[in-house]
C-alpha positions as CSV (number, residue, x, y, z in Angstrom):
1,M,0.0,-0.1,-0.1
2,S,1.6,3.3,-0.9
3,Q,1.8,6.3,1.7
4,T,-1.2,8.2,-0.2
5,E,-3.4,5.2,0.2
6,R,-2.6,5.0,3.8
7,S,-4.0,7.5,6.5
8,F,-1.9,10.1,8.3
9,G,-2.4,8.4,11.4
10,E,-1.4,5.0,10.1
11,V,1.8,6.4,8.2
12,H,3.0,8.2,11.5
13,F,1.6,6.2,14.3
14,G,0.7,2.6,12.8
15,D,4.0,1.0,14.5
16,A,3.3,2.6,17.7
17,K,4.1,0.4,20.8
18,L,1.5,1.0,23.3
19,G,1.0,-2.4,24.9
20,N,-2.0,-3.6,22.8
21,Q,-3.3,-3.3,19.0
22,A,-6.2,-1.4,20.0
23,R,-4.3,1.4,21.6
24,T,-2.6,1.7,18.5
25,K,-5.8,1.6,16.3
26,R,-6.9,4.4,18.5
27,L,-3.8,6.6,18.6
28,V,-4.2,6.4,14.4
29,K,-7.7,7.5,14.8
30,V,-6.9,10.4,17.1
31,A,-4.4,11.6,14.6
32,D,-6.5,11.3,11.3
33,A,-9.1,13.2,13.4
34,L,-6.8,15.9,14.3
35,T,-5.2,16.3,10.7
36,R,-8.8,16.9,9.7
37,H,-9.4,19.5,12.1
38,P,-6.0,20.8,13.5
39,G,-7.1,24.0,14.8
40,G,-9.0,25.0,17.9
41,T,-9.5,23.8,21.4
42,L,-9.7,19.6,21.8
43,P,-13.7,19.8,22.0
44,Q,-13.5,21.9,18.5
45,K,-10.9,19.2,17.3
46,F,-13.1,16.3,18.0
47,K,-16.4,17.2,17.0
48,D,-18.1,13.8,18.1
49,P,-18.2,13.6,21.9
50,A,-17.6,9.7,21.9
51,A,-14.2,10.3,19.8
52,L,-13.3,13.2,22.4
53,Q,-14.0,10.9,25.3
54,A,-12.2,8.0,23.6
55,M,-8.9,10.3,23.3
56,Y,-9.1,11.4,26.7
57,R,-9.2,7.7,27.8
58,L,-6.2,7.1,25.5
59,M,-4.3,9.9,27.1
60,Q,-4.8,8.4,30.7
61,R,-3.0,5.0,29.8
62,P,0.5,5.0,31.4
63,E,1.7,3.3,28.1
64,V,1.0,6.3,26.4
65,T,3.7,8.7,27.1
66,H,5.3,11.4,24.9
67,G,8.2,9.4,24.2
68,S,5.9,5.8,23.0
69,V,3.7,8.2,20.8
70,L,7.0,10.0,19.1
71,A,8.9,6.8,18.6
72,A,7.0,5.3,15.5
73,H,7.4,8.7,13.7
74,Q,10.9,9.0,15.0
75,A,11.9,5.4,13.2
76,Q,10.2,6.4,10.1
77,T,12.2,9.7,9.9
78,F,15.4,7.6,10.5
79,R,14.4,5.4,7.7
80,L,14.0,8.5,5.3
81,I,17.4,9.8,6.6
82,E,19.2,6.4,5.6
83,R,17.6,6.2,1.9
84,H,18.3,10.0,0.9
85,Q,21.2,10.1,-1.0
86,G,22.1,13.9,-0.8
87,P,22.6,16.3,2.2
88,L,20.0,16.7,4.8
89,L,19.6,19.2,7.3
90,A,19.0,18.5,11.2
91,M,17.4,22.0,12.1
92,S,17.7,22.1,16.1
93,D,15.9,24.8,17.6
94,A,13.6,25.7,20.7
95,T,10.5,27.2,21.2
96,E,8.4,28.0,24.5
97,L,5.4,26.3,24.9
98,D,2.9,28.6,27.3
99,Y,0.6,26.4,29.3
100,G,0.4,29.3,32.2
101,G,-3.4,29.6,32.0
102,L,-3.8,26.3,33.4
103,E,-4.1,25.9,37.1
104,S,-3.4,22.5,37.0
105,M,0.1,23.2,35.6
106,K,1.9,25.2,38.0
107,A,4.6,22.7,38.6
108,L,6.0,23.6,35.0
109,G,8.8,25.6,34.6
110,Q,8.9,29.6,34.0
111,I,9.2,30.8,30.6
112,G,9.0,34.2,28.8
113,S,9.7,36.9,31.1
114,G,9.2,34.6,34.0
115,N,5.6,35.2,34.7
116,R,4.2,32.3,32.5
117,R,4.6,28.7,33.0
118,G,5.2,26.1,30.4
119,Y,8.0,23.8,28.5
120,V,11.1,24.8,26.6
121,C,10.3,22.6,23.2
122,Q,13.6,21.7,21.8
123,N,12.8,20.4,18.0
124,V,15.0,18.7,15.8
125,L,13.5,18.9,12.4
126,I,15.3,17.2,9.0
127,I,15.0,19.1,6.2
128,D,15.7,18.4,2.6
129,P,17.7,21.4,1.5
130,E,17.0,21.1,-2.3
131,R,13.3,20.9,-2.0
132,R,13.1,23.3,1.5
133,Q,10.7,20.2,2.7
134,A,10.2,19.0,6.0
135,L,10.7,15.2,6.1
136,G,10.1,14.5,9.9
137,L,10.8,15.3,13.5
138,A,14.1,13.4,14.6
139,N,13.5,14.4,18.2
140,Q,11.7,16.6,20.6
141,I,12.7,17.6,24.2
142,L,10.2,19.0,26.7
143,H,12.2,20.7,29.1
144,T,10.8,22.1,32.4
145,R,13.3,24.9,33.1
146,A,14.4,24.7,36.7
147,K,14.7,27.5,39.3
148,T,18.6,28.2,40.0
149,P,19.5,27.3,43.5
150,P,20.4,30.1,45.7
151,G,24.0,30.7,45.6
152,E,24.8,28.1,42.9
153,T,28.6,28.6,41.8
154,K,29.5,28.5,38.2
155,E,30.9,24.8,38.7
156,E,27.5,23.6,40.4
157,S,25.8,25.2,37.3
158,R,27.8,23.5,34.8
159,R,27.2,19.9,36.7
160,R,23.6,20.4,37.4
161,E,21.5,17.8,35.0
162,S,18.9,20.5,34.5
163,R,21.1,22.9,32.8
164,E,19.4,24.1,30.0
165,S,22.3,24.6,27.7
166,R,22.4,20.7,27.7
167,L,19.6,20.4,25.4
168,W,21.6,21.2,22.3
169,P,23.7,18.2,22.6
170,E,20.9,15.9,23.8
171,A,18.5,16.9,21.2
172,T,20.9,15.8,18.5
173,R,22.7,12.8,20.1
174,P,20.2,10.2,18.7
175,L,21.0,11.1,15.2
176,P,23.3,8.9,13.2
177,G,27.0,9.9,12.8
178,D,26.8,10.5,9.1
179,R,28.1,13.4,7.4
180,K,25.0,13.4,4.7
181,L,23.5,15.3,8.0
182,V,24.3,18.9,8.7
183,V,23.1,20.3,12.1
184,V,22.2,23.9,11.9
185,C,21.7,25.8,14.8
186,D,20.7,29.7,15.6
187,R,22.9,31.7,18.1
188,G,21.2,29.3,21.2
189,G,23.5,26.6,19.9
190,D,26.7,28.4,20.2
191,T,28.1,26.9,23.1
192,F,31.4,25.2,23.1
193,E,29.9,22.1,24.6
194,Q,27.6,21.9,21.6
195,L,30.1,22.8,19.1
196,E,32.5,20.1,20.2
197,H,30.0,17.5,20.4
198,E,29.0,18.1,16.9
199,A,32.5,18.0,15.8
200,N,33.1,14.6,17.3
201,S,29.8,13.2,16.0
202,G,30.7,12.4,12.5
203,R,28.0,15.1,11.2
204,R,28.7,18.3,9.5
205,F,27.2,21.4,11.3
206,V,26.5,25.1,10.7
207,V,26.1,27.3,14.0
208,R,25.5,30.8,14.2
209,S,27.9,32.7,16.2
210,A,26.6,34.6,19.1
211,K,30.1,35.1,21.4
212,D,33.1,36.9,19.7
213,R,35.2,34.1,21.0
214,K,39.2,34.0,21.5
215,V,40.6,32.2,18.2
216,L,44.0,31.4,16.6
217,A,44.1,32.2,12.8
218,G,44.4,29.3,10.6
219,H,44.4,25.5,11.2
220,A,48.0,25.2,12.2
221,G,51.0,27.2,13.2
222,S,51.3,29.6,16.3
223,G,50.2,33.2,16.6
224,E,48.3,35.5,19.1
225,K,44.7,35.0,20.4
226,Q,42.4,37.0,18.6
227,N,38.7,37.8,18.5
228,L,36.7,35.7,16.1
229,H,34.5,38.6,14.6
230,A,37.5,40.6,14.2
231,V,39.5,38.0,12.1
232,A,36.3,37.3,10.1
233,R,35.8,41.0,9.3
234,R,39.5,41.3,8.0
235,A,39.1,38.3,5.4
236,K,38.7,39.6,1.9
237,A,34.9,39.2,0.1
238,A,34.6,36.0,-2.1
239,G,31.3,36.9,-3.6
240,S,27.8,38.6,-3.3
241,Y,24.4,37.7,-3.7
242,I,20.9,39.2,-3.3
243,V,18.8,38.2,-0.2
244,D,15.3,38.6,0.8
245,V,14.7,40.5,4.3
246,A,11.7,39.4,6.1
247,A,9.7,42.4,7.5
248,T,9.6,42.5,11.2
249,T,7.5,44.9,13.8
250,E,10.8,47.2,13.6
251,R,11.6,47.1,9.9
252,P,9.7,46.6,6.5
253,A,10.5,43.7,4.2
254,R,13.3,44.8,1.7
255,R,16.0,43.2,-0.8
256,A,19.5,43.1,0.1
257,T,23.0,42.5,-1.4
258,V,25.3,41.0,0.7
259,Q,28.7,39.9,0.5
260,F,30.5,37.0,2.3
261,S,34.1,35.7,3.0
262,F,35.6,32.9,5.0
263,E,38.8,32.1,7.0
264,A,39.9,28.9,8.9
265,V,40.3,29.4,12.5
266,R,40.8,27.6,15.8
267,L,38.3,28.2,18.4
268,I,40.0,28.3,22.2
269,P,37.7,27.0,24.5
270,P,36.9,29.3,27.6
271,K,39.0,29.2,30.6
272,Q,35.9,28.7,33.0
273,P,34.2,25.9,31.3
274,R,30.2,26.4,31.0
275,G,29.4,22.9,29.9
276,D,31.1,19.4,29.2
277,H,33.8,19.8,26.9
278,S,37.6,19.3,26.6
279,Q,40.3,22.2,26.6
280,E,41.5,21.4,22.9
281,P,40.9,24.0,20.4
282,L,38.2,23.2,17.7
283,L,39.3,23.5,13.8
284,V,36.4,25.2,12.2
285,W,35.8,27.8,9.3
286,V,33.9,30.7,10.2
287,V,31.9,32.5,7.2
288,R,30.7,35.9,7.2
289,V,28.0,37.6,5.4
290,W,27.6,41.3,5.4
291,E,25.6,44.1,3.9
292,S,28.1,46.9,3.0
293,D,25.5,49.3,1.7
294,P,22.3,49.3,3.5
295,P,19.5,51.9,2.9
296,R,19.6,55.0,5.2
297,G,18.3,54.3,8.6
298,A,18.4,50.6,8.2
299,E,20.6,48.3,10.4
300,P,23.0,46.5,8.2
301,L,22.8,42.7,8.1
302,E,25.9,40.5,9.6
303,W,26.1,36.9,10.4
304,F,29.1,35.0,11.7
305,L,28.5,31.0,10.6
306,L,30.9,28.5,12.3
307,T,31.1,25.4,10.2
308,N,33.3,21.9,10.0
309,E,32.6,21.9,6.4
310,P,35.7,22.7,4.7
311,V,35.1,26.1,2.8
312,A,38.0,26.4,0.4
313,D,36.3,28.5,-2.2
314,A,33.5,30.7,-2.8
315,A,31.1,27.9,-4.0
316,A,31.5,25.8,-0.6
317,G,31.2,29.2,1.4
318,R,27.7,29.9,-0.5
319,R,26.7,26.3,0.2
320,V,27.1,26.6,4.0
321,I,25.3,30.0,3.8
322,G,22.3,28.2,1.7
323,W,22.2,25.7,4.5
324,Y,21.8,28.3,7.3
325,E,19.3,30.3,5.3
326,C,16.9,27.2,5.3
327,R,16.3,28.1,9.1
328,W,13.3,29.7,8.2
329,V,11.4,26.2,7.8
330,V,11.9,25.5,11.6
331,E,10.7,28.9,12.2
332,E,7.5,28.3,10.2
333,Y,7.3,24.7,11.6
334,H,6.9,26.3,15.2
335,K,4.1,28.6,13.7
336,A,2.3,25.6,12.7
337,Q,2.4,23.8,15.8
338,K,1.0,27.2,17.7
339,T,-1.2,28.7,15.3
340,G,-2.2,25.9,13.1
341,C,-2.6,23.2,15.6
342,D,-3.2,25.4,18.8
343,I,-0.9,23.5,20.8
344,E,-1.1,25.7,23.6
345,H,-4.7,25.9,24.1
346,M,-5.2,22.1,25.3
347,Q,-7.1,21.6,28.7
348,F,-5.4,18.8,30.5
349,M,-5.3,18.3,34.3
350,Y,-1.9,16.2,34.5
351,E,1.7,16.8,32.3
352,S,1.6,13.0,31.7
353,R,-1.7,13.8,29.7
354,L,-0.5,16.7,27.8
355,E,2.8,15.6,26.7
356,P,1.8,12.9,24.2
357,M,-0.8,15.3,22.6
358,I,2.1,17.5,22.1
359,A,3.9,15.0,20.6
360,I,0.5,13.8,18.0
361,L,0.2,17.7,17.4
362,S,3.6,18.4,16.6
363,I,3.7,15.5,13.8
364,V,0.2,16.9,12.7
365,A,1.9,20.2,12.3
366,L,4.5,18.6,9.9
367,N,1.6,18.1,7.6
368,L,0.4,21.6,7.8
369,L,3.8,22.8,7.0
370,N,4.3,20.3,4.0
371,L,1.1,21.7,2.3
372,R,2.8,24.8,1.4
373,D,5.9,22.9,0.5
374,A,4.3,20.4,-1.8
375,S,2.5,23.0,-3.6
376,R,6.2,24.8,-4.6
377,R,7.6,22.0,-5.7
378,P,9.7,22.3,-9.0
379,D,7.7,19.5,-10.6
380,A,4.4,21.0,-9.3
381,K,3.1,21.6,-13.0
382,T,3.6,18.2,-14.2
383,A,3.5,15.8,-11.4
384,A,0.0,14.2,-10.5
385,A,-1.8,15.4,-7.7
386,S,-2.4,11.9,-6.7
387,E,0.9,11.0,-5.8
388,T,0.9,13.6,-3.0
389,V,-2.4,13.2,-1.6
390,A,-5.2,10.6,-1.8
391,E,-7.1,10.3,-5.4
392,G,-10.3,10.9,-3.5
393,Y,-9.4,14.4,-2.2
394,V,-8.4,15.3,-5.8
395,C,-11.7,14.3,-7.2
396,V,-13.6,16.1,-4.6
397,L,-11.7,19.5,-4.8
398,S,-11.8,19.3,-8.7
399,A,-15.3,18.9,-8.5
400,W,-16.1,21.7,-6.3
401,R,-14.0,23.9,-8.6
402,H,-15.1,22.7,-12.2
403,G,-18.3,20.6,-11.4
404,E,-16.6,17.5,-12.4
405,A,-14.0,15.2,-10.9
406,R,-10.5,15.5,-12.7
407,P,-8.4,12.8,-11.1
408,S,-5.5,13.8,-13.6
409,W,-4.9,17.1,-11.8
410,T,-1.3,18.4,-11.1
411,V,0.0,19.2,-7.8
412,H,-0.1,22.7,-9.0
413,E,-3.6,22.8,-9.9
414,F,-4.7,20.9,-6.9
415,F,-3.1,23.4,-4.6
416,L,-4.2,26.5,-6.6
417,A,-8.0,25.3,-6.0
418,L,-7.2,24.2,-2.4
419,A,-5.8,28.2,-1.8
420,R,-8.7,29.5,-3.1
421,L,-10.7,27.2,-1.1
422,G,-8.8,28.7,1.7
423,G,-9.8,32.4,0.9
424,H,-6.8,33.1,-1.7
425,Q,-7.9,34.9,-4.8
426,N,-5.2,33.8,-7.0
427,C,-4.7,37.0,-8.7
428,R,-1.8,37.5,-10.7
429,Q,-0.4,40.2,-8.3
430,D,-1.1,38.1,-5.2
431,K,2.2,36.4,-3.2
432,R,2.1,32.8,-3.4
433,P,-0.3,31.4,-0.7
434,G,1.5,30.4,2.8
435,W,0.4,27.3,5.0
436,I,-2.0,29.3,6.7
437,V,-4.2,29.9,3.8
438,L,-3.6,26.3,2.6
439,W,-4.6,25.0,6.1
440,R,-7.6,26.9,6.1
441,G,-8.7,25.2,2.5
442,W,-7.5,21.9,4.0
443,T,-9.6,22.1,6.8
444,T,-12.8,23.0,4.4
445,L,-11.7,20.3,2.3
446,Q,-12.3,17.9,5.1
447,L,-15.8,18.8,5.3
448,L,-16.5,18.4,1.5
449,V,-14.7,15.0,1.5
450,T,-16.9,14.1,4.5
451,G,-20.1,15.2,2.8
452,S,-19.1,13.4,-0.5
453,R,-18.5,10.2,1.7
454,L,-22.0,10.6,3.2
455,D,-23.7,11.3,0.0
456,H,-22.4,8.4,-1.5
457,T,-23.4,6.2,1.6
458,R,-26.9,7.4,1.3
459,K,-26.8,6.7,-2.6
460,K,-25.7,3.2,-1.9
461,V,-28.2,2.5,0.7
462,G,-31.0,4.1,-1.3
């Protein structure tokens, strides 16, 4: 049976080990229901009261944990990694999940400015850099932030098991030591502990520099210790390219011309260790990206990327930059978790029941994210839509759009209609539909498919 013929729940949770097959089947049904209606509170996701109660009973089972629910999907993700030929990115990043509104969750750790409670959710998302598509969630850690003991010394902090900086090496520890994997982290991952962990893992890495560390220039020889960023700024430009700068609350969207350079350096470990690492220097390359002529009043762009990928020429430098630029996928994934799946709007009395539902919705969020990615495939105008979604969905949507079923629709035709169903006007001047518009269309399509099935059943009975 092909993946498009199997339901979402069967593909991602059909092999879950929950003690008996009945529980696994119920988990599959729960995941399928959430895929059809990912948004809203749990009663809104499960329209049928009986299905809602069955879900609650499943979450109460001691065999149903965050780890047991996630394991089946993780195993599938590792199989995809093993079969994949080209490089894959392992995007490691953290987001905060806020459950401060639940009186029953007072034991959770502080998040935000300290007046809310919830989890630090560390995700490792596997991404195909060629297609910019998320393949799966290789790991997820739900961390409860611990209070710092009064009078804790730096050495005591370093040894504490609940130290938050441990999340970075722990999150990628299950990954295979294969150089096809490139671990990518933003500035939160710039700890010497994480850098050394990845340098010894057998994988490649790209980490955005947050600390202006002491370095030695080159990978051999002697010399004086220098500051990392100063060494990178002295390197000669190797090339330039145009980058789209996303809008924020502080700046409008714009296009910028940036230059880049690279330099081999040895990172000197800190004299006062903050994590578990040796005192040996790390041989890396630093790739700098900067904007030399920003618009008046705009803050110039500048990144420093640390990598163990050999950077001997401009092509290699541009490749490393391209890997880091895929980071927006994991940021969109966090939006899909929170906005698309309302992962923070669940009412549970106990963490043990909340956590497995976080795992399920985190996988459902991948489905929402990939709706947009599928619509932007290079072969979208020639590939059959039925290779991506079930043929029944193609027939129902094409019948809604044209008054007749068109099972031969391409991926492009399917997602153009799905976007229209979600409120996109498909006008020439409109931007390409994002995952939120496609998610709205997908939710409405579920109702159309359900109605079509009921109509078919009535005609069959009649």
